[in-house]
C-alpha positions in Angstrom: 9.1 -151.9 -8.1 7.8 -151.8 -4.5 10.2 -151.2 -1.7 10.0 -151.6 2.1 10.4 -148.1 3.5 9.9 -149.0 7.0 12.5 -147.8 9.5 13.5 -150.7 11.8 14.1 -149.8 15.5 14.6 -151.8 18.6 12.4 -150.5 21.5 13.2 -150.9 25.2 9.7 -152.2 26.0 10.4 -152.1 29.7 10.6 -148.3 29.4 7.2 -148.0 27.5 3.6 -148.7 28.3 1.9 -151.0 25.8 -1.9 -151.3 25.6 -3.5 -154.4 23.9 -7.2 -154.0 23.2 -8.8 -157.5 22.9 -8.5 -160.8 24.6 -9.0 -163.4 21.9 -6.6 -165.4 19.6 -5.0 -162.4 17.9 -4.4 -160.6 21.3 -2.9 -163.8 22.6 -0.6 -164.1 19.6 0.5 -160.4 19.9 1.1 -160.8 23.7 3.0 -164.0 23.3 5.5 -162.5 20.7 5.8 -159.3 22.6 6.7 -161.2 25.9 8.9 -163.7 24.0 11.0 -160.8 22.7 10.7 -158.4 25.7 9.8 -160.4 28.8 10.1 -157.2 30.9 7.5 -155.3 28.8 4.9 -153.2 30.6 1.5 -154.3 29.1 -2.1 -153.4 29.9 -4.8 -155.5 28.2 -8.4 -154.3 27.9 -11.2 -156.8 27.0 -14.6 -157.9 28.3 -13.3 -161.5 27.9 -10.0 -163.3 27.8 -9.0 -166.7 26.5 -7.6 -169.1 29.2 -4.3 -169.2 27.2 -4.1 -165.4 27.1 -4.6 -165.3 31.0 -1.9 -167.9 31.4 0.5 -166.0 29.2 -0.3 -162.7 30.9 0.6 -164.2 34.3 4.2 -164.8 33.0 4.9 -161.2 32.5 4.2 -157.7 33.8 0.7 -157.7 32.3 -2.4 -156.0 33.9 -5.8 -157.1 32.7 -8.8 -154.9 32.7 -12.2 -156.5 32.3 -14.0 -153.8 30.2 -14.8 -152.7 26.7 -12.5 -150.2 25.0 -12.9 -146.6 26.1 -10.7 -143.7 24.8 -9.5 -143.0 28.5 -7.5 -146.3 28.4 -5.1 -144.7 26.0 -3.8 -142.4 28.7 -0.3 -143.2 29.8 0.3 -145.6 27.0 2.9 -145.2 24.3 1.9 -148.0 21.9 -1.4 -149.6 21.2 -2.3 -152.8 19.6 -5.9 -153.3 18.5 -7.0 -156.9 18.1 -10.8 -156.9 18.5 -12.9 -158.7 16.0 -15.0 -155.6 15.6 -13.6 -153.5 12.7 -15.5 -150.3 13.9 -13.9 -150.6 17.3 -10.4 -151.1 15.8 -10.9 -148.1 13.5 -12.0 -146.0 16.5 -8.9 -147.1 18.4 -6.8 -146.1 15.4 -8.4 -142.7 15.1 -8.2 -142.1 18.8 -4.5 -143.0 18.8 -3.8 -140.7 15.8 -5.5 -137.7 17.5 -3.3 -138.4 20.6 0.0 -139.1 18.8 0.1 -142.7 20.0 1.7 -145.4 17.8 -0.9 -147.9 16.8 -1.1 -151.4 15.2 -4.5 -152.6 14.1 -3.8 -156.3 13.7 -4.1 -157.6 10.1 -5.1 -154.2 8.8 -1.9 -152.5 7.3 -3.5 -149.2 6.4 -4.3 -148.7 10.1 -0.8 -149.4 11.3 2.0 -147.2 12.3 4.2 -150.3 12.9 4.2 -154.0 12.2 5.3 -156.7 14.6 7.5 -158.8 12.3 9.4 -162.0 12.7 12.1 -161.9 15.4 15.1 -164.3 16.0 16.9 -163.9 19.3 20.1 -165.7 20.4 21.5 -164.0 23.4 22.4 -160.4 22.7 21.8 -161.0 19.0 18.3 -160.1 17.6 17.3 -160.0 14.0 13.9 -158.5 13.0 12.2 -159.4 9.8 9.6 -157.4 7.9 7.5 -158.0 4.8 6.0 -154.6 4.9 2.8 -156.0 6.3 2.4 -158.0 3.0 3.0 -161.5 4.2 3.4 -162.5 7.9 3.8 -166.1 6.7 6.9 -165.3 4.8 8.3 -163.5 7.9 7.6 -166.6 9.9 9.4 -168.8 7.4 12.4 -166.4 7.3 12.5 -166.4 11.1 12.7 -170.2 11.1 15.5 -170.1 8.5 17.5 -167.6 10.4 17.0 -169.6 13.6 18.6 -172.5 11.9 21.5 -170.7 10.3 22.6 -168.4 13.1 25.0 -170.4 15.2 24.0 -171.0 18.8 27.3 -169.7 20.0 26.8 -166.3 18.4 26.4 -164.7 21.8 29.8 -165.9 22.8 31.3 -164.2 19.8 29.4 -160.9 20.6 30.6 -160.9 24.2 34.2 -161.6 23.2 34.2 -158.9 20.5 32.9 -156.4 23.2 35.8 -157.4 25.4 38.2 -156.9 22.5 36.6 -153.6 21.5 37.4 -152.2 25.0 41.1 -153.0 24.5 41.5 -151.2 21.1 43.5 -148.0 21.3 43.0 -144.9 19.0 40.2 -142.7 18.0 36.7 -143.8 16.9 37.6 -144.2 13.3 40.7 -146.3 14.0 38.6 -148.5 16.4 35.9 -149.0 13.8 38.6 -149.9 11.2 40.2 -152.5 13.5 36.9 -154.1 14.4 35.8 -154.2 10.8 39.0 -155.9 9.8 38.9 -158.4 12.6 35.2 -159.3 12.1 35.5 -159.7 8.4 37.5 -162.8 8.9 35.1 -164.1 11.5 32.1 -163.7 9.2 33.9 -165.6 6.3 34.5 -168.5 8.7 30.8 -168.7 9.7 
């Protein structure tokens, strides 16, 4: 039986520099989801052309657009790269260049050329749930995202903030605090 062995992490995108190569539909989709999840992300886009929608979305965030074809030098200073061109040979070159420079890379819709996937994300205040199908079915991730958006209560952020206030009042060592919080939250989850 196959298993998803990906390690989920939540990146502080405002502390990283992200490069998106391409300016078409896929680039627009990746930029949209990146900025939706991390509006303060630092993004550079490189493409000889950009869709009007991509330009409009780029203007809503900290996005620098470069009108050019991909060159290896554009990787300098970037931590993560997303390749979205419609030219497989360019995407594979980007992948190989990233691997040789120890950069994380995602070649859109090409799992063998990805160090990471951009899964479905549900955000409600401080609560964020990420969904991965191991690159096998983005549509399933989308449907699961929609499901979780419906079932996670809108006031979940109030609960998180109140628990944080309560957590600061608990006395004892770390283990005792965890035990008290676990006991307290068990009842809250059962009610939800």
